[in-house]
C-alpha positions in Angstrom: 100.7 113.2 100.3 100.1 116.7 100.4 99.4 118.6 97.1 103.0 119.8 96.8 104.0 116.2 95.9 102.0 115.9 92.7 103.4 112.6 91.4 105.9 110.3 93.0 106.0 112.2 96.3 106.0 110.7 99.7 102.9 110.5 101.9 102.3 111.0 105.5 101.6 107.3 105.6 105.4 106.9 105.2 106.5 109.9 107.3 104.4 109.9 110.4 106.5 109.7 113.6 105.8 106.4 115.2 109.0 105.5 116.9 107.3 104.2 120.0 106.0 101.3 117.9 109.0 100.5 115.8 109.9 97.3 117.7 110.6 94.0 116.0 108.2 91.1 116.6 109.5 88.5 119.0 109.8 85.4 116.9 112.9 83.3 118.0 112.5 81.0 115.0 113.4 83.8 112.6 116.8 85.4 112.2 117.4 88.7 114.0 118.6 90.5 110.9 115.4 89.9 108.9 114.4 93.6 108.5 115.7 96.5 106.5 116.1 99.8 108.3 112.9 101.8 107.5 114.7 105.2 107.3 117.3 104.0 104.9 114.6 102.2 102.9 112.7 105.5 102.6 115.9 107.3 101.5 116.3 104.5 98.9 112.8 105.3 97.7 113.7 108.9 97.2 116.8 107.7 95.4 114.5 106.0 92.9 112.8 109.3 92.4 116.2 110.8 91.7 116.8 108.1 89.1 113.8 109.3 87.2 115.4 112.8 87.1 118.5 111.1 85.6 116.6 109.2 82.9 117.4 110.9 79.5 114.4 109.1 77.9 112.1 111.2 80.0 111.1 114.7 78.7 113.3 117.4 80.3 110.6 119.3 82.1 109.4 116.1 83.7 113.0 115.5 84.9 112.9 118.9 86.5 109.7 117.9 88.1 111.3 114.8 89.6 114.1 117.0 90.9 111.6 119.2 92.7 109.7 116.1 94.1 112.9 114.7 95.4 113.7 117.9 97.3 110.2 118.3 98.6 110.1 114.7 99.8 113.4 115.2 101.6 112.2 118.3 103.3 109.2 116.5 104.8 111.4 113.6 105.8 113.6 115.9 107.8 110.7 117.8 109.3 109.0 114.7 110.6 111.2 111.6 110.8 114.6 113.2 111.5 112.9 115.7 113.9 111.3 112.8 115.8 114.7 111.1 116.1 116.4 114.2 117.4 113.6 114.9 119.9 113.9 111.4 121.3 117.7 111.8 121.6 117.3 115.1 123.4 114.7 113.7 125.8 116.6 110.5 126.5 114.1 108.1 125.0 116.5 105.5 123.7 114.1 103.2 121.8 116.0 101.1 119.2 114.6 100.9 115.7 113.4 97.8 113.7 117.0 96.6 113.1 118.1 97.2 116.7 120.0 100.5 116.2 119.8 103.3 118.7 118.4 106.8 117.7 122.0 108.2 117.6 123.1 105.5 115.3 120.1 105.8 113.0 120.6 109.6 112.9 124.2 109.1 111.9 123.2 106.7 109.1 120.5 109.1 107.9 122.9 112.0 107.6 125.5 110.0 105.7 122.9 108.6 103.2 120.9 111.8 102.9 124.0 114.0 102.3 125.3 111.7 99.5 121.9 111.7 97.9 121.5 115.5 98.2 124.9 116.2 96.8 124.1 113.9 93.8 120.8 115.7 93.4 122.4 119.2 93.5 125.1 118.2 91.0 122.5 116.6 88.7 120.5 119.8 88.7 123.5 122.1 88.1 125.7 120.0 85.7 123.1 118.0 83.8 119.5 119.1 83.9 120.2 122.9 83.7 122.3 122.6 80.5 119.8 120.1 79.0 116.9 122.5 79.8 118.7 125.4 78.2 119.4 123.2 75.1 115.6 122.8 74.8 114.9 126.5 75.1 114.2 127.0 78.8 117.1 128.6 80.7 117.8 129.2 84.4 120.2 132.1 83.8 122.4 134.3 86.0 123.0 138.0 86.3 126.4 137.7 84.6 124.8 136.3 81.5 122.2 139.1 81.0 122.5 141.7 78.3 122.5 145.4 79.3 118.9 145.6 78.2 117.9 142.7 80.4 119.9 144.1 83.3 118.0 147.4 83.0 114.7 145.4 83.0 115.6 143.4 86.2 117.0 146.5 87.9 113.7 148.3 87.4 111.8 145.3 88.6 114.0 145.1 91.7 113.4 148.7 92.6 109.6 148.6 92.0 108.6 145.2 93.3 111.3 143.5 95.3 113.3 146.1 97.3 110.1 147.3 99.2 109.6 143.7 100.5 113.1 143.1 101.7 114.2 143.6 105.4 117.9 143.4 106.0 118.6 142.4 109.6 122.0 143.3 111.2 123.6 141.3 113.9 125.5 143.3 116.5 125.2 144.0 120.3 122.1 146.1 119.5 120.6 143.6 117.1 120.4 139.9 118.3 120.6 137.1 115.7 117.3 137.0 113.9 114.9 134.0 113.9 115.4 131.9 110.7 112.1 130.4 109.6 112.0 126.8 108.4 112.6 126.2 104.7 113.2 129.9 104.0 116.1 130.8 101.7 118.5 133.4 103.2 121.6 135.4 102.3 124.3 135.6 104.9 126.0 138.9 104.3 129.3 140.3 105.7 129.7 144.0 105.5 132.4 146.5 106.5 132.1 150.1 107.6 134.7 151.9 105.5 135.3 154.5 108.1 135.8 152.4 111.2 136.9 149.2 109.4 134.4 147.2 111.6 133.0 144.1 110.0 129.4 142.9 110.7 127.1 140.1 109.8 123.6 140.6 108.3 120.8 138.4 107.1 118.5 139.0 104.2 115.5 136.7 103.7 114.4 135.9 100.2 110.6 136.7 100.5 108.5 133.5 100.1 105.6 135.7 98.9 107.4 136.5 95.7 108.0 134.0 92.8 111.3 132.2 93.5 112.3 132.6 89.8 111.9 135.9 88.0 110.6 135.2 84.5 112.5 137.4 82.0 111.3 138.4 78.6 111.7 135.6 76.1 115.0 136.0 74.2 115.2 136.9 70.5 115.9 133.2 69.7 112.8 132.1 71.7 114.4 130.9 74.9 112.2 131.1 78.0 114.4 132.5 80.8 114.3 132.4 84.5 116.5 134.3 87.0 116.7 133.0 90.6 115.3 135.7 92.9 118.2 135.3 95.3 120.7 136.2 92.5 118.8 139.4 91.8 118.8 140.3 95.5 122.5 139.5 95.8 123.3 141.8 92.9 121.6 144.7 94.7 123.0 144.2 98.2 124.6 147.6 97.9 121.2 149.3 97.9 120.2 147.3 101.0 123.4 148.4 102.9 124.2 151.9 101.5 127.6 153.3 102.5 128.8 149.9 103.6 131.3 147.7 101.7 129.9 144.3 100.8 132.7 141.8 101.7 130.9 138.6 100.9 127.6 136.8 100.7 126.4 133.2 100.9 123.1 131.4 100.7 121.7 129.2 103.4 118.5 127.4 104.3 117.3 125.9 107.6 114.9 122.9 108.1 113.0 122.9 111.4 111.0 120.4 113.3 107.5 120.9 112.0 105.8 117.9 113.6 102.8 118.5 115.8 102.3 117.2 119.3 98.7 117.3 120.6 97.6 115.6 123.8 94.0 114.8 122.7 93.2 113.4 126.1 94.0 116.7 127.7 92.4 118.9 125.0 88.8 119.9 125.6 88.6 121.2 122.0 90.8 119.5 119.5 90.2 122.2 116.9 91.4 125.0 119.1 94.3 122.8 120.4 95.4 122.1 116.8 95.2 125.8 115.8 97.4 126.7 118.8 100.0 124.0 117.9 100.0 125.2 114.3 101.0 128.6 115.4 104.0 127.0 117.2 105.1 124.9 114.2 107.2 127.7 112.7 109.3 127.8 115.9 110.4 124.2 115.9 114.0 123.3 116.6 116.5 123.4 113.6 117.5 120.0 112.3 119.3 120.7 109.0 121.4 123.5 107.7 121.9 123.7 103.9 124.6 126.1 102.7 126.1 127.1 99.4 129.4 125.2 98.8 131.6 128.3 98.8 130.5 129.5 102.3 133.5 130.5 104.4 134.3 129.1 107.8 133.7 132.3 109.7 130.1 132.6 108.4 129.4 128.9 108.9 130.7 128.9 112.5 128.4 131.9 113.2 125.4 130.1 111.8 126.1 126.8 113.6 126.7 128.7 116.9 123.6 130.9 116.7 121.3 128.2 115.5 122.5 125.7 118.1 123.3 123.0 115.5 126.1 120.4 115.0 128.5 120.2 112.1 127.0 116.9 111.2 123.7 118.6 110.4 125.4 120.9 107.8 124.8 120.1 104.1 127.2 121.9 101.8 125.7 121.8 98.4 126.7 123.0 94.9 124.3 125.1 92.8 120.9 126.4 93.7 119.4 125.7 97.2 115.8 124.9 97.7 115.2 123.0 94.5 111.6 122.2 95.6 110.8 125.6 94.1 111.5 124.2 90.6 107.8 123.4 90.4 107.5 127.0 89.1 109.7 126.2 86.1 107.8 123.1 85.2 104.7 125.2 84.7 106.0 126.8 81.5 103.9 126.4 78.4 106.1 123.8 76.6 103.9 120.8 76.1 106.6 119.3 73.9 108.9 119.0 76.9 106.5 117.1 79.0 104.9 113.6 79.0 102.3 113.1 76.2 99.0 114.1 77.5 96.7 111.3 78.8 93.0 112.0 79.0 91.1 109.9 81.6 88.1 108.0 80.2 84.7 107.6 81.8 84.1 104.1 83.1 81.7 102.4 80.8 78.9 101.8 83.4 78.8 105.6 84.1 78.5 106.7 80.5 75.2 108.2 79.4 73.3 106.2 76.8 72.4 109.5 75.1 74.8 112.3 74.3 74.1 115.5 76.2 72.2 113.8 79.0 73.7 113.2 82.4 74.5 109.6 83.3 72.3 107.9 85.9 74.9 106.6 88.4 72.4 105.2 90.9 70.6 103.3 88.1 74.0 101.9 87.0 74.8 100.8 90.5 71.6 98.9 90.7 72.8 96.8 87.8 76.1 95.9 89.5 79.1 97.1 91.3 81.5 99.4 89.5 85.3 99.4 90.1 87.1 102.6 88.9 90.9 103.0 88.4 92.2 106.6 88.6 93.7 108.4 86.9 93.1 106.1 83.9 89.4 106.5 84.6 88.0 109.9 85.4 87.5 111.0 89.0 85.3 113.9 87.8 82.8 111.6 86.0 82.8 109.0 88.8 83.5 110.0 92.4 82.8 113.7 91.9 79.7 113.1 89.8 78.4 110.6 92.4 78.5 113.2 95.2 77.2 115.9 92.9 74.3 113.7 91.8 73.5 112.8 95.4 73.5 116.5 96.4 70.9 117.5 93.7 68.7 114.3 93.7 65.5 115.2 95.6 65.2 111.5 96.6 68.5 111.5 98.5 67.9 111.8 102.2 71.4 111.8 103.6 75.1 111.9 102.5 78.0 110.8 104.8 81.6 111.2 103.9 85.1 111.1 105.3 87.5 113.9 104.2 91.2 113.4 104.9 92.7 115.7 102.3 90.9 117.7 99.7 91.8 120.5 97.3 91.5 124.2 97.7 88.4 124.9 95.8 86.8 121.5 96.1 83.7 120.6 94.1 83.2 117.7 96.7 82.9 120.2 99.5 80.7 122.5 97.5 78.4 119.6 96.8 78.2 118.7 100.5 77.4 122.4 101.3 74.7 122.5 98.6 73.2 119.2 99.9 73.0 120.6 103.5 71.5 123.9 102.4 68.8 121.9 100.5 67.8 120.2 103.7 69.5 116.9 103.3 71.2 115.3 106.3 75.0 115.6 105.7 77.7 114.2 107.8 81.4 115.1 107.1 84.1 113.4 109.1 87.0 115.8 108.6 90.4 114.6 109.7 92.0 117.9 110.7 95.2 116.2 111.8 96.2 115.2 108.2 99.8 116.2 108.2 100.7 119.5 106.5 97.0 119.9 105.5 95.8 120.8 109.0 95.1 124.5 108.4 93.3 123.7 105.1 91.1 121.1 106.7 90.2 123.5 109.6 89.1 126.1 107.1 86.9 123.6 105.2 85.5 122.2 108.4 84.3 125.6 109.5 82.7 126.3 106.1 80.9 123.0 106.3 79.6 123.8 109.8 78.3 127.2 108.7 76.3 125.5 105.9 74.6 123.2 108.4 76.8 120.1 107.7 77.3 117.9 110.8 81.1 118.0 111.1 82.9 115.5 113.4 86.6 115.0 113.9 86.8 111.3 114.5 87.9 109.4 117.6 90.4 110.6 120.2 93.8 109.1 119.6 92.9 107.7 116.1 93.3 109.4 112.7 90.5 108.7 110.4 92.2 107.7 107.2 89.5 105.6 105.5 88.0 106.9 102.2 84.2 106.4 102.5 81.1 107.9 101.0 77.5 106.8 101.7 74.3 108.0 100.1 70.9 107.1 101.6 68.1 107.4 99.0 64.4 106.8 99.0 63.4 104.8 95.9 60.1 105.2 94.0 58.8 102.1 95.8 59.3 103.8 99.1 62.2 101.5 100.1 65.5 103.0 101.4 68.6 102.1 99.5 72.3 102.6 100.2 74.8 103.7 97.6 78.4 103.5 98.7 82.0 104.3 97.6 85.1 102.9 99.3 88.4 104.0 97.9 92.1 103.8 98.3 92.7 107.6 97.7 91.6 111.0 99.0 88.6 112.9 97.8 90.8 115.4 96.0 90.1 116.3 92.4 93.5 117.7 91.9 95.7 114.8 93.1 93.3 112.3 91.4 94.8 113.4 88.1 98.3 112.1 89.2 97.6 109.6 92.0 96.9 105.9 90.9 94.0 104.8 93.0 91.1 102.3 93.0 87.5 102.8 94.2 84.5 100.5 94.4 80.9 101.8 94.0 78.2 99.5 95.2 74.5 99.5 96.1 74.9 96.4 98.3 72.5 96.5 101.2 75.1 94.6 103.3 77.8 97.1 102.6 75.4 100.0 103.2 74.4 98.6 106.6 78.0 98.1 107.6 79.0 101.6 106.6 76.0 103.0 108.5 77.3 101.2 111.6 80.8 102.4 111.0 79.7 106.1 110.5 77.7 105.8 113.7 80.8 104.6 115.6 82.8 107.5 114.2 80.3 110.1 115.1 78.8 108.7 118.3 79.4 106.2 121.0 78.5 103.0 119.3 80.5 99.8 120.1 82.2 98.3 117.1 81.0 94.9 116.1 82.5 92.6 113.5 81.9 93.3 109.8 81.4 90.8 107.1 82.7 92.3 103.9 84.8 95.0 105.5 88.1 94.8 107.4 88.3 97.8 109.7 91.3 99.0 111.8 92.3 99.2 114.5 90.3 96.3 115.8 89.9 93.8 113.0 92.2 94.7 110.1 95.5 93.3 111.4 93.9 90.0 112.5 92.0 89.7 109.2 95.2 90.0 107.2 97.1 87.6 109.5 94.3 85.0 109.1 94.4 85.3 105.3 98.2 84.8 105.4 97.9 81.9 107.8 95.3 80.2 105.5 97.7 80.4 102.6 100.5 79.0 104.8 98.4 76.1 105.9 97.4 75.4 102.3 101.0 75.3 101.2 102.0 73.0 104.0 99.2 70.7 103.0 100.6 70.6 99.4 97.7 72.7 98.0 98.0 75.6 95.7 98.5 79.0 97.4 99.5 82.5 96.7 99.7 86.1 98.1 99.8 89.3 96.1 100.2 92.6 97.9 100.4 96.2 96.6 100.9 99.2 98.9 102.9 102.3 99.6 104.9 100.9 102.5 105.6 97.6 104.2 107.0 98.1 107.7 104.9 96.2 110.2 107.1 93.5 111.7 104.3 91.1 112.7 102.9 91.1 109.1 106.4 90.7 107.7 107.1 87.7 110.0 103.8 86.1 108.9 104.9 86.5 105.3 108.3 84.9 106.1 106.5 81.9 107.7 104.3 81.7 104.6 107.4 81.8 102.4 109.1 79.0 104.4 106.0 76.9 103.8 106.3 77.5 100.0 103.7 80.2 99.4 104.6 82.3 96.3 104.4 85.9 97.4 104.5 89.0 95.1 104.9 92.4 96.6 104.6 95.7 94.8 105.7 98.6 97.1 106.2 102.2 96.1 108.1 103.5 99.2 109.5 101.8 102.3 110.0 98.0 102.4 111.5 96.5 105.6 111.0 93.0 104.3 114.1 91.1 103.0 113.2 89.1 99.8 114.9 86.1 98.3 116.9 85.0 101.3 117.5 81.2 101.5 115.6 79.6 104.3 113.6 82.7 105.0 112.0 84.4 102.0 113.0 82.5 98.9 109.5 82.7 97.4 109.1 86.4 97.9 109.6 88.9 95.1 109.5 92.7 95.7 109.0 95.2 92.9 108.5 99.0 92.8 106.8 101.1 90.2 107.5 104.8 89.9 106.6 107.1 87.0 104.4 109.9 85.9 101.7 108.8 88.3 102.1 108.2 92.0 101.2 104.5 92.7 98.8 104.9 95.7 96.3 102.0 95.6 96.5 99.3 98.3 95.5 95.8 97.3 95.7 92.6 99.4 94.9 89.4 97.5 95.0 85.8 98.7 94.5 82.7 96.5 92.0 81.1 99.0 91.7 77.8 97.3 90.8 79.3 93.9 88.2 81.6 95.4 90.2 84.8 95.6 90.0 86.8 98.8 90.9 90.3 97.5 90.7 93.6 99.4 91.2 97.2 98.4 91.3 100.2 100.7 93.1 102.9 102.6 95.6 101.0 104.8 99.3 100.4 104.3 101.1 97.7 106.3 102.5 99.9 109.0 102.1 100.0 112.7 100.0 103.2 112.8 97.7 102.1 109.9 96.9 98.9 111.6 96.8 100.0 115.2 96.2 103.8 115.5 94.0 104.7 112.6 90.5 104.1 111.3 91.2 102.2 108.1 88.8 100.3 105.9 89.4 97.5 103.3 86.5 96.1 101.2 86.4 92.7 99.7 85.9 92.5 95.9 83.4 90.0 94.7 82.7 90.6 91.0 84.7 88.2 88.8 85.6 90.9 86.3 87.0 93.1 89.0 89.1 90.2 90.3 90.4 89.6 86.8 91.5 93.2 86.5 93.4 93.0 89.8 95.1 89.8 88.6 96.1 91.7 85.4 97.5 94.6 87.4 99.7 92.3 89.5 100.9 90.5 86.3 102.0 93.9 84.9 103.7 94.9 88.2 105.6 91.6 88.6 106.4 91.0 84.9 110.0 90.9 83.7 108.7 92.7 80.6 107.7 95.7 82.6 109.9 98.7 83.6 110.2 98.4 87.4 112.7 98.3 90.2 113.4 95.0 92.0 114.7 94.6 95.6 117.6 92.3 96.3 118.4 90.4 99.4 121.2 92.9 100.2 118.8 95.9 100.1 119.8 97.2 96.7 117.1 98.3 94.2 117.9 97.6 90.6 116.0 99.4 87.8 114.9 97.2 84.9 114.6 99.7 82.1 115.8 98.8 78.7 118.1 96.1 80.0 116.5 93.3 78.1 115.1 95.2 75.1 112.2 97.6 75.2 110.4 97.2 78.5 106.7 98.2 78.9 105.8 101.3 80.9 103.0 100.0 83.1 101.2 103.3 83.4 101.2 103.9 79.6 100.0 100.3 79.1 97.1 100.8 81.4 96.1 104.1 79.9 95.9 102.5 76.5 93.9 99.5 77.8 91.4 101.6 79.7 90.9 103.9 76.7 90.1 100.9 74.5 87.9 99.3 77.2 85.8 102.4 77.8 85.6 103.6 74.2 83.2 100.7 73.6 80.7 102.4 75.8 78.0 101.2 78.1 75.8 99.7 75.5 78.3 98.6 72.8 
């Protein structure tokens, strides 16, 4: 997920364009209608985000935040998934999806479902959230509601800071229709020459470089006020077209195809090829036209014709367009209108025995493996501290790390640079193809290279999505030790505050040796061999999961106890789903917690009667991936970076690690119990594809994330030696 989706947003794991692999597994013993459509399932996920915005028990600024997340999610969905569909239709690639529908049929289904959701979203923002926000002292106001003094203030602001940035573009024989950039907000203006009577069309772009909402002086009664920038511009159209009569104006917004296509086999330098493709991204084909609901037919016909779009791609919406920009409003200093603040704790093993002294993380790992759970347990005092300590420790010889997404001013990157400058051998595997973070990653890759870090970009044709850090250290005895971290989330200090993730720290020599081999394979030409404690995609992960599912199936058929528990962002892979169906037919109890897409049909007689599917959404984005199998009472439980999707299993470097510490396995069991409990606030998926929210239906239900924060605070307050 890019940083613009700070809580329940989608991730590129859900949105990557992999239509060429969306084919159902060929199992004649299973019914043909055994999958849910993945696109409609994703839209249902975004509908659950919208439900959070509707929830009156949630503080109002958090509801505004969910409105913005919904809009941002949908933008990315259109830029990637819908764009991929449209491209395949235009090029004649008629591959059917996982439920046997053609791209044309899928596109029609998407537009119908997305339009209904987006209209609901817009009405909620205009008719419910906006009045609720104002009632709590934060107003999104309009020009008409301003006092004369306020109008004078905004008029002066317009003349001094906004007017110089605006560029009105006329459309006539001498001025062709202008290029409309993706996701930009625009005014379609009709003007008339009073002398000749001629009418013309013009476009005014709302500058993205300026704040979308103009913050006005706080009112006398303490109301924090925002004025949409487009309203201020519309009020001053006369100064943009002096001497002309302004007949009408309407707002519109275009979404374009912003997917990237790079032929890595034909590119001698993938970095330069990606930079070239990034420069083309802004010129992608238009795929959605959002318009204000009062736009007249003449203006709409002009836009459709000039943009080369179809009427089915038009979204007529009430209220403000581009609600992803509401993130600005949620930043106001009103702590009382947000969730109660949770402060992450430091995992007990990484606490210093003496106040004021830094913790010895390497010493702690020599005493046993450490499992951390973010954001309940601090990223800064675990993952970040681990890399920082490695960078400054004179006994550390080498640091190796994968970087998929990181933040703008990353302490992780600074530590890698400092380590390299001090003479340590540092390897950074930077995945520059991480969607919508490509330019950011290119920038960091070059900074690392300049500092002397060995930067590699992974393997051709495979994204490196695994989350790995390895530290090689010479001990006082002269022996070489390995200290490793394998996680489910990115090395990003910012998103670690809002993403729920797990990470395992270990000084296991076996894990260290396996990671050494894996890093060599990623940076060189080593041939991959089997691993013992790791499951690595694309070669072994799928088969490893299928073998675990088959073992549970065989146990159930033999009348033995069995069980499967899975937690992930998305469940789409048809081969994995079919294996789960066979396990369910054998009687294996299967619990699935999935945040986003779920193509599996639960609870169907004769197919999936023993399968339950839940979804947890809230203040934190559920991001960890856990795959747990009963295994005759000796749990086989893995955590790591991979979802159960075609691309993750077949076209990415993904890593899962097996947990072995009994206390860690107990914590995973407890997590699943919370996610699947009827006493927890969750959504459940029915056989007909409907998601039902269990929230206060049977009394006061527990918020899982609040529960975990309280539990971790109590656990770690006891400290390392208490």
